[in-house]
Every structure is written in C-alpha cells, then in structure tokens.
BASEKOL-62110 format. One record per residue: residue in three letters; x, y, z of N, C-alpha, C in turn. Coordinates in steps of 0.2 Angstrom, whole numbers, plus 2048, in hexadecimal, padded with zeros to 3 digits. Example, Ala and Ser with C-alpha at 12.3 -4.5 7.8 and 13.67 -1.06 7.14 Angstrom:
// BASEKOL-62110
ala8427E482783E7EA8278427F0827/ser8407F58238447FB824840800827/
//
This chain:
// BASEKOL-62110
unkD74C45B38D73C4AB3DD77C4FB3A/unkD74C55B3CD79C5CB38D7BC5EB3C/unkD82C61B3FD86C63B44D86C6CB41/unkD82C6FB41D82C77B3FD87C7AB42/unkD8CC7EB3DD92C82B42D90C89B40/unkD8DC8BB3AD8DC92B38D85C93B35/unkD83C99B36D7DC9CB36D7CC9EB2E/unkD79C9CB2AD77C9FB24D72CA5B24/unkD73CAAB21D6FCAFB1ED6BCB0B17/unkD65CB0B16D62CAFB11D61CB5B0E/unkD62CB8B09D5FCBDB06D5ACBCB01/unkD54CBBB03D50CB7AFED4ACBDAFC/unkD45CB8AF9D40CBDAF5D40CC0AEF/unkD45CBCAECD47CC0AE4D46CB9ADF/unkD41CB5ADED3ACB7AE2D39CB2AE6/unkD33CB3AEBD33CAFAEFD30CA9AEF/unkD2ECA6AE9D2FCA0AE6D34C9CAE6/unkD37C9FAE4D3FC9CAE3D44C9CAE9/unkD41CA3AECD46CA0AF3D43C9AAF9/unkD3DC9AAF6D3AC94AFBD3CC8CAF7/unkD3CC8CAF1D41C88AEDD47C86AF1/unkD4BC8BAF1D51C8CAF5D52C89AFB/unkD4DC8AB00D4CC88B06D4AC7FB07/unkD45C7EB02D44C78B02D48C73B00/unkD4DC75AFBD54C71AF9D5AC70AFE/unkD59C76B02D5EC77B0AD5BC70B0D/unkD56C70B0FD52C6BB12D54C64B11/unkD52C63B0AD53C5CB07D5BC5AB06/unkD60C5FB07D66C5DB06D69C5DB0D/unkD66C5EB14D67C5EB19D67C56B1D/unkD6BC54B1ED69C4CB21D66C4EB27/unkD60C4CB2AD5DC4DB30D59C48B30/unkD59C46B38D53C41B39D4EC44B3E/unkD4DC4AB40D49C4EB45D4BC55B42/unkD45C58B46D46C62B44D4CC63B46/unkD4EC62B4CD53C64B4ED5BC64B4A/unkD5AC5FB44D60C5EB40D61C62B3B/unkD5CC66B3AD5CC6CB33D60C71B34/unkD61C74B31D64C7AB31D61C81B34/unkD64C85B39D5FC8CB3AD63C90B34/unkD5FC94B33D5FC99B2CD5BC9FB30/unkD5FCA6B2BD5CCACB2ED59CAEB27/unkD54CAFB25D52CAFB1DD4DCB7B1E/unkD4FCBBB1AD4CCC2B18D48CC1B11/unkD43CBFB12D3DCBFB0CD3ACC5B09/unkD40CC9B06D3ECCFB03D3CCCFAFC/unkD36CCEAFAD35CD0AF3D34CD7AF3/unkD35CDDAF6D36CE2AF3D3BCE5AF1/unkD40CE1AEFD47CE3AECD45CE4AE5/unkD48CECAE2D45CECADBD47CE8AD7/unkD43CE9AD0D44CE5ACCD4BCE4AC8/unkD4ECDEAC9D55CDEAC7D56CDEAC0/unkD51CDDABCD54CDEAB4D52CE5AB2/unkD4FCEBAB5D4FCF0AB3D53CF5AB7/unkD57CF2ABAD5DCF7ABED63CF9ABA/unkD65CFEABBD6DD00AB7D72CFEABD/unkD77CFAABBD7DCF9AC0D80D00ABF/unkD7FD05ABDD80D0DABED7DD11AC6/unkD81D12AC9D7CD16ACFD77D1AACC/unkD71D1BAD1D71D19AD5D6ED12AD6/unkD72D0DAD8D71D07AD8D6BD04ADE/unkD64D04ADDD61D03AE3D60CFBAE5/unkD63CF5AE0D61CEFAE2D66CEDAE4/unkD6DCF3AE3D73CF0AE7D71CF3AF0/unkD6FCF9AF0D6ECFBAF6D68CF8AF9/unkD62CF4AF6D60CF0AF9D61CE9AFE/unkD66CE7AF8D69CE0AFAD6FCE2B00/unkD72CE5B00D78CE9B03D73CE8B0C/unkD6FCEDB0AD6BCEEB11D66CE6B14/unkD65CE2B10D63CDCB12D6ACD7B16/unkD70CD9B13D76CD4B14D77CD7B1B/unkD77CDDB1CD78CE3B22D74CDEB28/unkD6DCDEB25D69CDCB2CD69CD5B2C/unkD6ACD3B29D6CCCBB2AD72CCAB2E/unkD78CCDB2DD7ECCCB31D7BCCDB38/unkD79CD3B39D76CD6B3FD72CD1B44/unkD6ECCDB41D6BCC8B45D6ECC3B47/unkD76CC1B42D79CBCB44D7DCB7B3E/unkD7CCB9B38D7CCB5B34D84CB5B32/unkD88CADB32D8DCACB30D8FCACB2A/unkD8ACACB25D8CCACB1ED86CADB1B/unkD85CB1B14D81CB3B12D80CB0B0A/unkD7ACADB08D78CACB00D72CAEAFE/unkD71CAEAF8D6CCB2AF6D6ACAEAEE/unkD64CACAEFD62CA6AEAD5ECABAE5/unkD63CAEAE2D5FCB2ADCD65CB4AD7/unkD66CB2AD1D6BCB2ACDD6DCBAACB/unkD66CBCACAD66CC3AC5D6BCC9ACA/unkD68CC8AD0D6ACCEAD7D72CCDAD8/unkD76CC8AD6D7DCC6AD5D80CCEAD2/unkD7CCD0ACDD7FCD4ACAD7FCDAACD/unkD7FCDCAD4D7ECE0AD8D81CE0ADF/unkD85CDBAE0D87CD9AE5D8DCDCAE8/unkD90CE3AE4D95CE7AE7D94CEAAEE/unkD90CEEAEDD8ECF1AF3D8ACECAF9/unkD8ACE7AF8D87CE2AFDD8FCDEAFE/unkD93CDEAFCD99CDAAFED9DCDFB02/unkD9BCE5B01DA0CECB04D9CCEDB0A/unkD96CE8B0CD93CEDB10D93CE7B15/unkD96CE1B18D96CDDB1CD9ECD9B1B/unkD9ECD6B22DA4CD3B23DA3CCBB21/unkD9CCC9B22D9CCC0B22D9DCBEB1B/unkD9FCBAB19D9FCB6B11D97CB5B0F/unkD99CB6B09D94CB5B03D97CB1AFF/unkD90CA9AFFD92CA6AFAD8DCA7AF4/unkD91CA8AEED8ECAAAE7D8BCA5AE3/unkD85CA5AE1D82C9FADED85C9FAD8/unkD88CA3AD4D8CCA3ACDD8FC9DACE/unkD95C9FAD4D9CC9CAD4D98C94AD7/unkD94C93ADAD91C8BADBD8FC87AD6/unkD8CC8CAD1D89C88ACCD8DC89AC6/unkD92C8CAC6D97C8AAC0D9BC85AC3/unkD9EC85AC9DA2C80ACDD9FC79ACA/unkD98C78ACAD95C71AC9D93C6FAC2/unkD95C75ABED95C75AB5D9BC71AB5/unkDA0C74AB7DA8C73AB7DAAC6BAB8/unkDA7C6AABDDA7C62AC2DA3C5CABB/unkD9FC5FAB9D9BC5AAB2DA2C59AAC/unkDA7C5EAABDACC5CAA6DABC61AA0/unkDA4C64AA1DA2C68A9ADA5C6EA99/unkDA5C71A95DA8C76A94DA6C7EA91/unkD9EC7CA8FD9BC7FA8BD94C7FA8D/unkD93C84A92D8BC85A97D86C89A94/unkD81C87A92D7CC8AA8DD77C8DA96/unkD78C94A96D74C97A9CD6DC99A9B/unkD69C97AA0D5FC99A9FD60C9EAA5/unkD62CA5AA3D62CAAAA9D5ECB1AA7/unkD5DCB5AAAD57CBBAA8D5DCBFAA5/unkD59CC3A9FD5CCC8A9CD60CCDA9F/unkD60CCFAA4D63CD3AAAD6ACD0AAC/unkD68CCAAADD6ECC4AB0D74CC4AAA/unkD71CC1AA4D75CC2A9FD79CC8A9B/unkD75CCEA9CD78CD4A9BD7DCD5A9D/unkD7BCD4AA5D82CD7AA9D88CD3AA8/unkD88CCDAA4D8ECCAAA4D90CC6AA9/unkD8DCC3AAFD90CC2AB5D92CBBAB5/unkD8DCB7AB0D8FCB1AAFD97CAFAAA/unkD96CB5AA5D9CCB4AA0DA1CB6AA3/unkDA1CBBAA9DA8CBCAACDAACB5AB1/unkDA8CB2AB1DADCACAB5DAECA6AB2/unkDAFCA7AABDB1CA3AA7DB8CA3AA7/unkDBCC9DAAADC2C9EAABDC9C9BAA7/unkDC8C99AA1DCBC94A9DDC7C96A97/unkDCDC95A91DCBC97A8ADC7C92A87/unkDC7C8EA8ADC1C87A8ADBBC86A8B/unkDBAC8BA8FDB1C8BA91DB0C93A8E/unkDA9C90A8FDA5C96A8AD9BC95A8D/unkD99C9BA8ED92C9CA8FD8EC9EA87/unkD8AC99A88D86C9AA82D7EC9BA84/unkD7DCA0A81D77CA4A85D71CA5A7F/unkD6BCA4A81D66CA5A7CD65CACA76/unkD63CABA72D64CB1A6ED5ECB6A6F/unkD5CCBBA6BD58CC1A6FD51CBDA6E/unkD4DCB9A69D47CB6A6AD45CB3A6F/unkD4ACACA70D4BCAAA76D4ACAEA7C/unkD4FCB2A7DD4FCB8A83D49CB9A85/unkD44CBCA7FD3ECBEA81D3ACBAA84/unkD3ACB2A81D37CACA83D37CAAA8A/unkD3FCACA8CD41CA8A92D3FCAFA97/unkD3FCB5A96D3CCBAA9AD35CB8A9C/unkD30CB8A96D2BCB6A97D2ACB0A9C/unkD2DCAAA9CD2ACA5A9DD2CCA6AA6/unkD31CAAAA9D35CABAAFD2ECB0AB2/unkD2CCB5AAED27CBAAB0D21CB6AB2/unkD1ECB2AADD19CADAB0D1BCA8AB5/unkD21CA5AB7D21CA2ABCD23CA5AC2/unkD24CADAC2D22CB1AC8D1CCB4AC9/unkD17CB3AC4D10CB5AC4D0DCAFAC8/unkD0FCA9AC8D0CCA3ACBD05CA1AC9/unkD03CA3AC3CFDCA4AC0CFFCA2AB8/unkD02C9AAB8D03C99AAFD03C92AAF/unkD05C8FAAAD03C89AA7D09C86AA8/unkD0BC81AACD11C7FAAED15C7BAA8/unkD0FC77AA5D12C74A9ED13C79A99/unkD11C7CA97D11C82A93D1AC85A94/unkD1AC87A99D20C8CA9AD26C87A9B/unkD24C80A9DD2BC7AA9CD2DC79A95/unkD27C7AA91D28C78A89D2DC7DA86/unkD2BC82A89D30C8AA86D37C8AA89/unkD38C86A8ED3DC86A92D43C81A8E/unkD3EC7DA8DD41C76A8BD44C78A83/unkD3FC7BA80D42C7FA78D47C82A79/unkD48C87A7ED4EC8CA7ED54C88A7F/unkD54C83A84D59C80A87D5BC7AA80/unkD57C76A7CD58C75A76D5CC78A71/unkD5AC80A70D5DC84A6DD63C86A70/unkD65C85A76D6CC86A79D71C81A75/unkD6FC7BA76D73C75A75D74C75A6E/unkD70C76A69D70C77A63D76C7CA60/unkD78C82A66D7CC86A64D83C84A67/unkD82C7EA6AD8AC7BA6ED89C7BA74/unkD85C7BA78D82C7AA7ED85C72A81/unkD89C72A86D8AC6AA89D86C69A8D/unkD83C6EA91D7FC6EA98D7AC74A98/unkD76C74A9CD71C78A9CD73C7CAA5/unkD75C82AA6D74C86AACD6DC88AAE/unkD69C86AB3D62C8BAB4D64C8FAB8/unkD66C98AB5D69C9CAB9D66CA2AB9/unkD5EC9FABAD59CA3ABFD55C9EAC4/unkD54CA0ACAD53C9CACFD4AC9BACC/unkD48C9DAC9D42C9CAC8D40C96AC2/unkD44C94ABED45C90ABAD44C88ABB/unkD49C87AC1D48C80AC3D41C7EAC7/unkD3DC84AC9D36C84ACCD31C7EAC6/unkD34C7FABDD31C7DAB8D36C75AB6/unkD3AC79AB4D41C75AB1D43C71AB4/unkD42C69AB2D47C64AB7D4DC5FAB3/unkD50C5DAB6D55C5AAB2D53C55AAE/unkD4DC52AAED4BC4BAAAD46C50AA4/unkD45C55AA4D43C5AA9DD47C5AA98/unkD4DC5BA98D51C5CA92D56C56A92/unkD5AC56A8CD60C52A8BD66C52A8F/unkD68C59A8ED6DC5BA92D6EC5BA99/unkD74C5BA9CD73C5CAA3D72C62AA6/unkD6DC64AABD6BC69AADD6DC6AAB4/unkD70C70AB6D74C74ABCD6EC77ABF/unkD6CC76AC4D67C7AAC8D6AC7FACD/unkD6AC85ACBD6FC89ACED6DC8BAD7/unkD67C8AAD8D62C8AADED65C84AE1/unkD64C7EADFD67C78AE1D70C79AE4/unkD73C7BADED7DC7CAE1D7CC81AE6/unkD77C86AE7D78C8AAECD75C87AF4/unkD70C83AF3D6FC81AF9D73C7BAFA/unkD77C77AF7D7DC72AF9D82C75AFC/unkD84C7DAF9D8AC80AFDD89C83B01/unkD81C84B04D7EC87B0BD7EC82B10/unkD7EC7BB0ED7EC78B14D84C75B14/unkD89C75B10D90C72B11D93C79B15/unkD91C7EB15D95C84B18D92C84B1F/unkD8BC84B1FD88C83B26D8BC7EB2A/unkD8CC78B26D8EC73B2CD97C72B2C/unkD99C77B28DA2C75B28DA4C76B2F/unkDA7C70B31DAAC6FB39DB1C75B39/unkDB1C76B40DB6C7BB41DB8C7AB49/unkDBFC79B49DC0C76B4FDC9C7BB51/unkDC6C7EB57DCAC82B59DCDC81B5F/unkDD4C82B5DDDAC80B63DDEC87B65/unkDDDC86B6CDE2C8CB6FDE9C88B71/unkDEFC8CB6DDF7C8AB6DDF8C8FB73/unkDFBC8DB79DFFC91B7CE04C96B7B/unkE03C9CB7BE07CA0B78E08CA2B70/unkE01C9FB6CE00C9FB65DFCCA0B65/unkDF7CA3B67DF1CA5B67DEDCA1B62/unkDE8CA2B5FDE3C9CB5CDE5C99B58/unkDE3C92B56DE4C8EB51DDEC8CB4F/unkDDCC8CB49DD6C8BB46DD7C85B41/unkDD5C80B42DD4C7CB3DDCDC79B39/unkDCDC79B34DC5C79B31DC6C71B2D/unkDC1C6EB2EDC1C66B2BDC7C63B2D/unkDC9C65B34DCFC60B35DD6C62B30/unkDD7C67B2CDDDC69B2ADDFC6EB2E/unkDE5C6FB2FDE9C76B32DE8C7CB2F/unkDE7C81B31DE5C88B2FDEEC8BB2E/unkDF1C8BB27DF8C8DB27DF6C93B26/
//
C-alpha cells in the first residue's frame, strides 16, 4: 500500500507518448493493491511547447517561458514538487526554477545517479541534437574519470530521424530499433560502458535486451524518483518553546 505524502506535478506533452510512458512507469513502480493505493498526480499534457531542438538559449526563450508557465500553473493547483519527462527541455529550465518555490526533480540528475551506481564511468548518451549541443549532460560530469560519449554527426542525423519517426506514431518499430542498436554499438566502439536513453522517446523502442551494454532508461529513473519523493515519510513534532521540528524518514532535521 502506498502512503502518499506529496503531490507531483508533471510537465508533460514533450512528447505525448513519452509522457504516457512515464505515467505507466509510475504506475508499475508504485506498490498498489487497489485504485486508492496509486499516486495522485497533476498533469499538464501540453504538446504546444515550442520545438526544443530549434530554440536558442538566448532571449527570447519561448521554450523557457512556456514551461515556466506550466510550472506556475501546477504549483497553483497544489503540486508539492515538479517533474518533466523530457530531457531536451531541461536546457531551458532556468526560468522555470526562478518561477516556482516547489522542488524540481531533474531527469538528468536521476539518470546519471543510476549510471554511476553501475560503477561505469564512460556514459554513451542517445539524445537529441539540441540536448547534446546544449551540453547539459556534459556539464554534469563530476570527476576526471567520468566522460560522456556522444554519436558522431552521421549518427546524430540517424538518431534524430528515428526520434522523429517515433513522434509521428507512423513508423516501422523494428527498423527504428535496428538503427538505435547500431548507434548504440558505435558508442560502445568509442568506449562507452553503458548507454543512456537520454530522450524519452527512445525507451518506447529500445529495451534492455536489445543491446549488449547496460541501458539506463531516463524515463524509468525519473518515475522511480517521483514515486520515492511522493511517498517520502515526514513526521512533524511540536516542541514547547522550540517551534516546529521536522523529521524525514525517521532522521532529525538538524
């Protein structure tokens, strides 16, 4: 049984199928015996956010403005924290972070934590050209031993074509999967020790058993983090003359 303590707000629609995949993974990762055991979520499924691949990070940043407005709306509706199942849109989150007071779970941080937990240090990233060009994954490298391995120019083109086909919902899944496997194999040849599905369309096609290297699914990692945060235990104690003392998961808040 799930004991929900926090209400997640989901910035969705980038793309719609990827958001539904995220929600399905939240459901599958939630221990539940009945409808009432599942998480309540607030979802803004907004496919009208401008294309994250064609926007400049310089003002006017229409992607940043759009997701910031979504974030403010979700906070007004009562969300206790926010998640966004789109890697590329994280290149535009500064305005979002400055627009709300509730926490934001970053999909890149969730994903790289899972990658590091494997013991690997060379991470092959399958992501959109906009995501890779923004350097948001590369910027999260924390030690000299770690490195990001990205597709070459030819494979970036093939990868973008594959992602566009998935978004179109009119594609040959076996053909797209073969292309993604070939790109993943090229990253392995370049020294990658694992593959990060750094675009939330990719796990709709590419699965763990399709490639030889470990596969880190960014959608799944964000879903797991969402369930953890939504069910994190909080105990509030009132101490006479000392105000409020909050303990989380049984540990004092010092």
